[in-house]
C-alpha positions in Angstrom: 68.6 63.0 19.6 66.9 65.8 21.3 67.9 66.6 24.9 66.1 69.2 27.0 68.0 71.9 28.8 68.9 71.2 32.4 71.0 72.4 35.4 73.2 70.3 37.7 74.4 72.1 41.0 77.6 71.0 42.7 78.2 72.8 46.0 81.8 73.2 47.1 82.9 74.6 50.5 85.9 76.9 50.5 87.0 78.3 53.9 83.5 78.4 55.2 81.9 79.9 52.1 79.6 77.8 49.9 80.2 78.1 46.1 77.8 76.7 43.6 78.9 75.6 40.1 76.3 75.2 37.4 76.9 72.9 34.4 74.5 73.7 31.5 73.4 71.2 28.8 72.0 72.6 25.6 70.8 71.2 22.3 73.6 69.9 20.1 72.8 72.2 17.2 73.7 75.2 19.4 77.4 74.8 19.0 78.3 78.4 19.5 76.3 78.6 22.7 78.0 75.4 24.0 81.4 76.8 23.3 80.6 80.0 25.3 79.2 78.1 28.2 82.3 75.8 28.2 84.7 78.8 28.5 82.5 80.3 31.2 82.5 77.1 33.2 86.3 76.7 32.9 86.8 80.3 34.1 84.5 79.7 37.1 86.4 76.6 38.1 89.7 78.4 38.0 88.4 81.1 40.3 87.0 78.5 42.7 90.2 76.5 42.8 92.2 79.7 43.4 89.9 80.6 46.3 90.1 77.1 47.8 93.9 77.2 47.8 94.3 80.7 49.2 94.2 82.2 52.6 91.8 85.1 53.4 93.4 88.5 53.0 93.3 89.1 56.8 95.2 85.9 57.5 98.5 84.8 56.2 100.6 81.6 56.5 104.2 82.4 57.3 106.6 80.2 55.3 109.0 78.0 57.3 107.1 77.8 60.6 103.6 77.2 59.0 102.0 79.5 61.6 98.9 81.5 60.8 99.1 85.3 61.3 96.1 87.5 61.6 96.6 90.8 59.8 94.7 93.7 61.3 94.0 96.7 59.0 96.2 99.7 59.2 94.5 102.4 61.3 93.2 105.5 59.4 95.4 108.4 60.7 93.9 111.1 62.9 94.2 114.7 61.9 97.2 116.5 63.4 95.1 118.9 65.6 93.0 116.0 67.0 96.1 113.9 67.7 97.8 116.9 69.4 94.8 117.7 71.5 94.6 114.2 72.9 98.3 114.0 73.4 98.4 117.2 75.4 95.5 116.2 77.6 96.8 112.7 78.3 100.2 114.1 79.2 98.7 116.5 81.6 96.8 113.7 83.4 99.9 111.3 83.3 102.2 113.9 84.8 99.7 114.8 87.5 98.3 111.4 88.5 101.0 108.8 87.7 104.5 110.2 87.1 104.4 112.6 90.1 103.6 109.7 92.4 106.5 107.4 91.4 104.7 105.4 88.7 106.6 102.4 87.4 105.2 100.9 84.3 103.7 101.9 80.9 100.7 103.7 79.4 99.2 103.7 75.9 96.2 105.8 74.9 94.8 105.2 71.4 92.0 106.6 69.1 90.8 104.4 66.2 93.9 102.3 66.7 96.3 105.2 66.5 98.5 105.7 69.6 98.1 109.4 70.7 100.0 109.1 73.9 102.6 106.5 75.1 105.0 106.7 78.1 107.2 104.4 80.1 108.7 105.2 83.5 111.0 103.6 85.9 112.8 100.3 85.8 111.8 96.7 86.4 113.6 96.8 89.7 113.3 100.1 91.6 116.6 101.9 91.3 117.8 99.4 88.8 119.2 99.9 85.3 116.6 97.8 83.5 114.4 100.5 82.1 110.8 99.6 81.3 110.1 99.9 77.6 107.4 99.1 75.2 108.6 95.4 75.1 108.7 94.9 78.9 106.1 92.3 79.9 104.2 93.1 83.1 101.8 91.0 85.1 98.3 92.2 84.1 96.5 90.5 87.1 92.8 90.2 86.6 92.9 91.6 83.1 93.9 88.0 82.3 90.3 87.2 82.8 89.5 88.8 79.5 91.7 86.2 77.7 90.2 83.3 79.7 86.7 84.4 78.9 87.2 85.0 75.2 89.0 81.6 75.0 85.9 79.9 76.5 83.7 81.9 74.1 85.9 80.9 71.2 85.4 77.2 72.1 81.6 77.8 72.3 81.6 79.7 69.0 83.5 76.7 67.5 80.8 74.3 68.8 82.9 72.6 71.5 80.4 73.4 74.3 77.3 75.4 75.2 77.8 78.2 77.7 74.7 77.1 79.5 76.1 73.6 80.1 76.7 72.7 83.7 80.3 72.5 84.7 79.7 69.0 86.0 79.1 67.8 82.4 82.8 68.1 81.8 83.9 67.4 85.4 81.4 64.8 86.7 82.8 64.8 90.3 82.0 68.5 90.6 78.8 68.2 92.7 77.5 71.8 92.5 74.1 71.6 90.7 73.2 74.8 88.8 76.7 76.1 88.2 77.1 76.6 84.5 79.8 77.9 82.3 77.9 81.1 82.0 77.6 81.6 85.8 81.3 81.1 86.1 82.0 83.7 83.4 79.7 86.3 84.9 80.6 85.6 88.6 77.2 84.4 89.5 78.2 80.9 90.5 78.0 81.4 94.2 81.3 79.7 94.8 83.7 81.0 97.5 87.1 82.4 96.6 90.0 80.0 96.7 92.3 82.9 97.6 90.7 82.8 101.0 89.3 79.4 101.7 92.4 77.4 100.8 94.4 79.2 103.5 91.6 79.1 106.0 91.1 75.4 105.6 94.7 74.6 106.4 96.5 74.4 103.1 100.3 74.1 103.7 101.7 77.4 102.5 105.0 75.8 101.7 103.3 74.1 98.8 102.1 76.1 95.8 98.4 75.6 94.8 97.5 74.4 91.3 94.2 74.8 89.5 93.7 71.0 90.0 94.1 71.6 93.8 91.3 74.2 93.7 89.0 71.8 91.9 89.9 68.9 94.3 89.2 71.1 97.4 85.8 72.0 96.0 85.0 68.4 95.4 86.4 66.7 98.5 86.0 69.4 101.1 82.5 70.7 100.1 81.0 69.9 103.4 83.5 72.1 105.2 83.3 75.1 102.8 81.5 78.2 104.0 79.6 80.8 102.1 78.5 78.7 99.2 75.8 80.7 97.5 72.9 79.8 95.3 73.9 79.8 91.6 72.7 82.8 89.6 71.2 84.6 92.6 73.6 87.5 92.7 77.0 88.8 91.6 80.1 87.9 93.7 83.5 88.6 92.1 85.4 85.4 92.6 88.8 84.2 91.3 87.7 80.5 91.7 85.4 80.9 88.7 88.2 81.6 86.3 90.6 79.0 87.8 87.9 76.5 86.9 87.4 77.9 83.5 91.1 77.5 82.7 90.7 73.8 83.4 87.7 73.7 81.1 89.8 75.3 78.3 92.3 72.6 78.7 89.7 69.9 78.5 87.9 71.3 75.5 90.9 72.7 73.7 93.0 69.5 74.2 96.1 71.4 75.4 97.5 73.4 78.3 95.9 76.8 79.0 98.9 78.8 78.0 99.4 76.8 74.8 95.8 77.3 73.7 96.1 81.1 74.2 99.4 81.2 72.5 98.2 79.3 69.4 94.7 80.9 69.3 95.5 84.5 70.1 99.0 85.5 71.0 101.0 84.1 68.0 98.4 84.8 65.2 98.0 88.4 66.5 101.8 88.7 66.8 101.5 89.7 70.5 105.2 88.9 70.9 105.5 90.0 74.5 102.4 88.3 75.9 102.4 84.9 77.6 100.8 82.9 80.3 103.1 82.4 83.3 104.4 79.0 84.3 107.0 78.2 87.0 109.6 77.8 84.2 109.2 81.6 83.6 110.2 82.5 87.1 113.7 83.7 86.2 112.6 86.0 83.4 109.4 87.7 84.8 109.5 90.9 86.8 108.4 90.8 90.4 106.2 93.5 92.0 106.7 96.1 94.7 104.5 97.8 97.3 103.9 101.5 97.2 107.0 102.1 99.3 109.2 100.1 96.9 109.5 97.0 99.0 109.7 93.7 97.1 106.7 91.4 97.2 107.8 87.8 96.7 105.7 85.1 95.0 103.7 83.0 97.4 101.7 79.7 97.4 98.9 81.2 95.3 101.0 82.1 92.3 100.7 79.0 90.2 97.0 79.3 89.7 96.1 80.7 86.3 93.0 81.8 84.4 92.1 84.4 87.0 95.6 86.0 86.6 99.1 85.1 85.5 99.2 86.6 82.0 102.1 89.0 81.3 101.7 91.6 78.5 102.5 95.1 77.4 100.3 98.2 76.7 100.9 97.8 73.0 100.0 94.1 73.0 96.8 94.9 74.8 96.0 97.5 72.2 96.4 94.8 69.6 94.1 92.6 71.6 91.5 95.4 71.7 91.8 95.9 67.9 91.5 92.2 67.3 88.3 92.0 69.3 86.7 94.8 67.2 88.0 93.5 63.9 85.3 90.9 63.3 88.0 88.3 62.5 88.1 86.3 65.7 84.5 86.6 67.0 81.0 86.9 65.6 78.7 89.8 66.6 76.6 87.2 68.5 79.6 86.1 70.6 80.6 89.6 71.4 77.0 90.5 72.3 77.0 87.7 74.9 80.3 88.9 76.3 79.2 92.5 76.7 75.7 91.9 78.0 75.2 93.1 81.7 74.1 90.1 83.7 73.8 91.4 87.2 70.9 93.8 87.5 69.7 93.3 91.1 71.1 96.6 92.3 70.7 100.0 90.6 73.8 101.8 89.3 76.0 102.0 86.3 78.4 99.2 87.2 77.9 95.7 85.9 79.7 92.6 84.6 79.4 90.6 81.4 81.2 87.4 80.5 84.7 88.2 81.6 84.3 92.0 81.2 83.4 94.7 83.6 81.3 97.5 82.2 79.8 100.9 83.1 76.4 101.6 81.5 75.8 105.4 81.6 72.4 107.1 81.7 73.2 108.8 78.4 73.6 105.5 76.6 77.4 105.4 76.7 79.1 102.1 77.6 82.6 101.5 78.9 83.9 98.0 78.6 86.9 97.4 80.8 88.8 95.3 83.3 91.1 96.3 86.2 93.7 94.1 87.7 95.4 93.9 91.1 97.8 91.2 92.2 100.5 91.7 94.7 102.0 95.1 93.6 100.8 94.8 90.0 98.1 97.1 89.0 96.4 97.2 85.6 93.6 99.1 83.7 92.4 98.1 80.3 89.6 100.4 79.2 87.7 100.2 75.9 85.3 102.8 74.6 83.7 100.9 71.7 81.4 103.7 70.5 84.2 106.2 70.4 86.9 103.7 69.2 89.2 104.6 72.0 91.5 102.5 74.2 93.3 103.2 77.4 95.9 100.8 78.9 98.0 101.3 82.0 100.2 98.7 83.6 102.5 98.9 86.6 104.5 96.7 88.9 104.8 99.1 91.8 101.5 99.5 93.7 99.9 102.7 92.5 96.1 103.1 92.7 96.3 106.1 90.5 96.3 103.5 87.6 92.6 102.9 88.3 91.8 106.5 87.6 92.7 106.0 84.0 88.9 106.0 83.5 89.1 109.8 83.9 90.7 110.0 80.5 87.5 108.7 78.9 86.1 112.2 79.1 88.5 113.2 76.3 86.6 111.0 73.9 83.0 111.4 74.9 80.5 112.2 77.7 81.5 109.5 80.3 81.0 109.9 84.0 83.8 107.7 85.2 84.1 106.4 88.7 87.8 105.4 89.6 86.6 102.0 90.9 89.3 99.6 92.0 89.8 95.9 91.6 89.2 93.2 94.2 92.6 92.1 95.7 94.0 88.9 97.1 94.0 89.9 100.7 95.2 92.4 103.3 97.6 94.8 101.9 99.7 97.8 103.1 97.6 100.9 102.9 98.7 103.0 100.0 98.3 106.8 99.7 94.8 107.9 98.6 94.7 109.2 95.1 92.2 112.0 94.5 90.2 111.9 91.3 91.0 114.7 88.8 87.8 116.1 87.4 87.4 116.1 83.6 87.3 119.9 83.6 90.7 120.0 85.2 92.2 117.7 82.6 90.8 119.8 79.8 91.9 123.0 81.5 95.5 121.7 81.8 95.4 120.7 78.1 94.4 124.2 77.1 97.2 125.8 79.1 99.7 123.3 77.7 98.5 124.1 74.2 99.0 127.8 74.7 102.6 127.1 75.8 103.1 125.1 72.6 102.1 128.0 70.5 105.0 130.0 72.1 107.5 127.2 71.7 107.0 124.8 68.9 107.0 121.2 70.0 108.5 118.2 68.2 106.7 115.5 66.4 103.0 115.4 67.0 101.1 112.3 67.9 103.0 109.7 69.9 104.6 111.0 73.0 107.0 108.4 74.4 109.1 109.0 77.5 111.4 106.6 79.3 112.9 107.6 82.7 114.7 105.4 85.2 113.2 105.3 88.7 115.6 106.7 91.3 115.2 107.8 94.9 113.5 111.0 94.0 110.7 109.2 92.1 109.8 106.9 95.0 
């Protein structure tokens, strides 16, 4: 019986990749050919089965707890001269701007994932014995918004929503037409800031506010609210937007905000010292201090999350930066949405994407960053994507010099930083003014320091880590 040649395709999906298997039928008198095809088909099936039962190389299942770990590539080392040049310059800036002004906290500066400068100063409690180290979790204030935004974008990327859906699609009682997920992410919703209106409208400060309370006030007290703007007309930085987005994450993700972040980002990336605060953490978290060293207690606003309330370390935030650029968590399309400038009504270099601040310079350079300021906590998280550089500074004693970390960008490229600060939660004690150090001064100090090094050999090049305990002389 003659049978004509034919091909049958069977498509099998393995971890998102489609694999096609071809079974060939030939004439019976071609026995040798059939044998060869048979062995080839068996080999293909073994390869496919192996792929289907394995985990991609950048992900690993840890035996015992069955948790997924995302493995980032090991950074390619910098040359010793380059590492030393950056270390000297960063140390000169750190000594001049932060340490000399009683800085309490930590700093990490990295190039291509390699830490070139790292320092920790002071103690969790001014004058105390609990020295701040690379594992001390500090409140990152509005830098928390980067996690909230990327969690929303992850849900969008996974098909759980559209970022142009109106918020009322998921919370039908929310009667604010035109406010979309996107306008919440880019601060163009027109909503007033709960930090101010809850207090002004008579909230009992003896009771802590929750995210649900914020949403309920917006729904039930809309007629009494002032300063409600037209959606997508202009940019107004507003913590309310991200408090609402945290509730959206819970609805779409099917779990509490902190649990979603823990399972999606913190645990897989092995960010062991990063977590979203809940009242159960009150005993273990560090409080913050004003610039004089006076304790700032928690208040009625401190249970709201999404806009703040993540604790982390400089090293963990460096991991977060590396994960964002790895291509493992997010597609190029998702990141393009996040880093697009959406508020172009006014001229200037400053803009805001989806959960990210940015400076767009005339020479084409772009700085992606976010600052944070809550009580006495200050934070700066700066990412120079084109130059593969990262700058992280966290502190829990009010120090506005932290926002001048942008000055260090000049070490990596032609950036014209502005030491812009973060919107805060209300009236605060006036802290000393910190003067910006020109890039030329930073470089000049680096040259002087390098000359000194040639006279007296230094220790190990690369990472410079210092830990000192804050005493009266440092205040």
